[in-house]
N, C-alpha and C positions, 0 to 999 in steps of 0.2 A: 692556512691556517682557518681561511673563510670555508675552503672545501671542508675538510673535517666539521664543522660546526653544523651545513649545512648535513651530512653525512648523518651527524645525531641527531636535528630536528628530523627530515624525511626517514628516517627509523623507527621513530618514535610515533608520527603522521600515521606511517604503515601502521604498528602495531596495536595505535587505537584503531583506526579503518575495519583492521581484522577483526579488535573486538568486538564493536559497534554493530557488524555483519554477523555473526556468532552469535550474539546477543537477539537482532532481528529475525536470523533464521531460527534459532530456539523456542521464538513464543513462534513464529510464523512459519510453519513447516513447508509452505506455497511459493514464499523469496526465493529464488535462484541468487547463487551472488550479482550475476546481469542483475537483477532486479534491483538489490541491496545499491548496486553503487547506482545505480542509475537515479537511488531515492536519493543517497547521500548526494549525488553531484547535480542531481540538479531542486531537488524541494527542498533543501535541509535547512534554509531559512523560514522554508513557510511552516515546517511539519511540526504541533506542537505534541501530538500522538499521534498512535498509529491505533486505529480503534475496531478493526476489521482485514481481513484482507478474504479476497475473493475469487477463485480461477477463472470469472471473466462476468461482464456486463449483466450478464441472464440470471447466474446464481446470483449473486450481485439483487438485483432487484427481484428475486424471489424469494432471497431470505431473508430481508429488509424487507420487506413487508409482512410475512411471516413477524418475524419480531416485533413489528411496529404493530402485529393487529389486526394488521389490513385486512392477510388473507385468513380463513381456516379452508377446514376440509370441506365444509357447507358452500361456503359460497365461492371458492375455487374456480369455477368454472365460468360465473360472470365477470370477474376482476381482471383488467387487462394489462398483464404483466408489461409488454409491448409498450406503452403507453407511459406506463410508468418506470421502466427505462430508460429511456428515452429523459425524463424527468431528471434521472441519476445523474444522466451523462453531463446533463445542465449542471448539476450541481458541484460548483467548484472544490467540493471535500470530495467528492472521486476520483481520482487519481487511474489513468490507466495507463499501466507498462508497457513499454515495446512487446514485452509478452505476452500480451493483454489480459497479464492479473491487475486485477483493478483494487487498488488500498480505500479504503475511506479514512480520510487525517481529519483530524481539530486544526486547523490554523490558531 
């Protein structure tokens, strides 16, 4: 009897996880199944929302600096992207997954 109840429960949990992974991948195509599982297993309790996904910290720094208005075509040569990248690495809202993908979250 317990085995049957557990089996039903496990099936529902697995289906919910698969639905969640599909939703994440529909919105953020950069995320692999492994990335989604990592987010679910490690960070699920910490994440209120996912704001952006970047292929790596270098792209995160460039896109974030541009979106915040820190960089434009006229001042790009003078902006220290490496320093800004290090600043993002120190920010707990930027999570680097084992694949190298960077997820910007709200906690």
